[in-house]
Structure formats: C-alpha cells, structure tokens
N, C-alpha and C positions, 0 to 999 in steps of 0.2 A: 788849519783848513784849507782845503783849495780854496783858491780866490774864484775860481770858474763855478764851482757848487752854488752859490746864489744867482747867480745868472741862470743855470740851468733850470733850477728849481722857479724862478721867477716865469721864465720861458712856459715850463709843463703848466706851472697853474692859471696860465693865461690861455693856453690851447683847451684847457679843461673848462673854463668859465666862459669862452668865446662863444660856444653852441647855446648855453645858457641866457647869456645875453641876448642874443639874438632871437630867441624864442620869445624872450619877455617883450623884446621890440616889435611882435609880432611879424617878423621877418619869416618867409618859407623857404626853406633850402632851394637852391635851385636844383631844377631837373634834370636828368640824366637824358641829354639830346642824342641821339642813334648817329652814328658816323654816316654821311651822305655818300661817302666814296665808296662804302661796301657794295658789291653787286646786288642786284634782286634777282630771284628766280620765278618764274611764273607760277609755279605751284604755292609760294608764301605770299604772292602779290595781292596785297590788300585795298589798293587803289587805282580802280580799273577807269578807263575812260567812259564817263556818263553816259548812256544810251537811251536813249526814248523810244517809245513803237505806242502808236496808237490810232485812231481811226477820227475820220473828221467829214461831217456834211455840211453844206451850204449853198446859198443861192446870190450870185453877183446880178444886180439889176444895173443898168445903164440906159441914157439916153444916145442913140448912135444917128451919124449920118450916113445913108444909102440912097444912093441914085438921086441926090438932090435934095432929099427929102428926109424930116426926123422920124427915128423908129426907136420902138420901146425894145430892147433886148433883155433876154434873160438867160443866163447860164447855169443848171444847176450841178451838182458834183457830189460824189460820194469818194471818200480815198483811204488809203492807208498811208501814215505816218512815220518814218523813220527819221532821227536826229541824232548826232552826237557833239558831243562839246569836248574837243582835245583839251582847250582852256578854261576856265572859269569865264573868262568874258568873251567866248566866241561861240556860237553854235551854228553848226552846218546841217542842213535840211532837206528834205524831199518830200514830195507827196505822190502818189499814181492811185489811178482808178477809173471809175465809168464815169463819163459827163453827156449832157442832153441841152441843145439850144433851143433858144423860142424866138420867134421876130414877129412883133406886131406893129401893123401899120394899118392907122384906120382902124376899122371893123374887120378888118382882114388879120390872123393869126395861123403862124404855123410853127410847126414843133419838129424835132430832127429824133431819129433814135437814138439809142445809146453808143458811144462812141468812146476813145482810151484818151489819157493824157495825162497831165501831171507837170511839177514844178519845181524848182531848185532853189534854196535862197539861203541868205547868210545874217544874223542878226548879231550885234556888237553892244555890248555895254562899254561906252566911252567915260562917264563921269559918273562918281557916286556922291551924292550930297547928306548929310546928316551925322549922327553920332557916330561911334565905333560900331560898326556892324556886329561885331563879336559880342557884344555886351546890350544893344538896342533891341528893343522890340520892332522896331522901322528903320525904313531905308528907303531912298529916292536915287533911284537911277536913270540917266540919260542915255537914249541908246540911239541906234540906226540899225534899218533892214532893210533888204534888198532882195528881190525875186525875181525870177522871169517863169511865167508858166505858158505852155502850151497844150490845147487841148482839140478834140473832135468831137462833131457829132455825126451819129451814123444815117446812113439814109432811111428816111422814112415817108412812104406816099410823095417821093420824088424830091424831098429836102433834107439836105446836109449843110454841115459846116464847120469850119474850123477857123479859130482865132488864138490869140496870142495877147500877153499882158505882161509889160513891165510895171512893177508896183515898188515904190519906196515908202519908207516910214521912218518918223523922228518919235519916238515913244519917250513919254516921260512915266516912268513905274514906281507905284508905292507898294512896297511889299512890308505889310504887317505879319509877325509873328504871332499866335497864341500860344505853341507849345513853350515851355519852360517859364511862361511867365504866368502873372495873375489872372489875366484874360482867360488862361485856359480854364480856370474855375467854373467859369460860364461860358465856355464856346470851346466843349469839348468836340462838337461835332468837326471842326478844322483844326489844322495842323498851322495852316498860312493861308493868306491871300494877297494875288496883286491885280491892282486896278492901274490900269496905264492908259495914256490918250495922246493923240499928237497930230500936226499936220503930215501928209499922205500926197502922194502922185500917184496916179495909175494912167498909161497908155494903153489902150486897148485898141485893137482893130484885127480884122477879119475877113472871111470870103463867106459868104451866104448863098447856096444854089439851090434853087427851087425850080421845078421842070425843067431842067437843062439850063436855065441862064444862072449864070454865076454873077454875083456883084459884090463888091468891096465894101465894107463899112467902118468906121472910125469913131471913136469915143468924142461925144461932145465936149465935155469938161475935165480936163485931167486933173485938177486940183480939187483936196478936199480934206475931209478929217476923220480920223480913224481911231478906234478905244475897244476896250475888251477888260476881260478878267480872268482870274485861273484860281480856282480855289482847290488847295492840297488837303485832300480829304487826310492823307497819310503822308509821310514824305517823300513816298514813291508812286503815288497817285495821284490825278488831277483831272479835275473836269476845267474847262475851258470854253468861251465864247467870244466872239468879236463882232464888232459893228463897223462899216465904213459909207459915208457918203459922197458919192462923185455926181450929182444931178440924178440921184438914183440909188438904193440901199442895197448893202450887200451885208450878208450875215453868214457866218459860221458858228458851229456849235461841234466840239469832240471831247474824247477821253482819251487820255494819255499814261504811260506807266514809264516809269524812271528806274533803271537798273540802276 
C-alpha cells in the first residue's frame, strides 16, 4: 500500500468535517470583502457625500449697549440651509435668507425693513461615549460648533441696521434610535431623536442707523447656554428646534432633508 495514502485520506476527511464543526460551534463564515483598490465609477457610486437642505426661521433677542445706554435688540430671520458632511465627524453648513432688526429704547421702538444676510459654520464630533454604536440604541457624543453670521436690515421709515455675530458652542448630544429596536413597537412615529445642550458664547455687534444718525451697539453678555432637539421622522427627514440664552432668548425651528 502506498505509505502516503493514509495521510491523504486523513487530510480529505479533515477538510470535509471542518465546515460542519465550524457550523456546529455557531461560527459564521467570513464575509467576502471587496477589494478597496478597485476604482469606482460615477454611475456605480453608491456612497455619495451626505448633503442636507432645509429651511429655518428664528428670532434672536439680546440686551445690547448703545450710546451709553442698555437697549433690547431683536433680530428675525427666515433662511434656507445647505450643509455637507465630507466625513461622518465633520459638517460644513451655510444659511442665507431675509432678516429684520428691531431696537427698543425705553418706550421707543423702531423696526427695519427686510434685508439680506447669512451664516457659515462648522460642526465637529470630537468624542463618543457609550456602547458600540453598531449594536446599541443610544449614543452620547461631545462636539464643537462655530459659525459667523452677517445680516442686514433694510431701510424703513429712516431706520436700517447691519450686524455680525460669532457663535461658539460645545454640545453634548444624546442620540436615541427607535428604528430596529423594541422601542419601535410603540414609537412608530419617529426613526430617532437627538437631544443636545452645552455652554455657548456669542459675540454680537453692529450698527443701527435712525434718521441719519448712526450708532454702534454691542452685546452685553457673551456667555450663555444653548440646547435643542432633532426628531428624525425618517432616516432622511427631520424637524429641529433650538434655544439659546445670553441675557435674552434666541430660538429657531426648521425642517431638513438629507440625501
């Protein structure tokens, strides 16, 4: 008998039994991973850069100093929103639309007409806390946001204005997923929800012109707190709202669609 024959039979038996033993132990065969060096074509591209478009409306209220006195300033805005996330941890966004300003000095109140303006900002996710986000229904993220806005109020009855604002925010975000969990059995109206809050800083100043007299104004209190929510009705559609307090209340509400 060929001395190699028992060895060959043993190897063939081992190869035949190995898959059955692996399945008996509950092991899942490794998935085939596509070669990352293969070039992609535009037609077959299935992982596009996530864009968001939306609308937002809000009102910013501040106590400002102008001409040696304290005044109550209000800025209204209605804007379109466009953002892009080239990476999952980074979002770059912009807003543009119409604005209107209002200044109250004692019993005297003056409004501007509609003007143009907008904002540019960046939001980053710096740190993640909690269990594996691929298997858990919740996740806590610590982030950072910064933006600069410049807006104007058109001439109305001799009053017009222009103002700029630098805004910095350190949000702590709690994300809760309903989709794919047992919560979805009684929370079918939402896909997921985000709740966030954190310290904020706002540096606002501008010029107020009334009856040909131009005066500069500046925000009284820079430090404050901000927070808000996002309710994802669908994976691609959410409603959102935010509040901020800087010796005066600022609030905004909007609707966004993610491609």
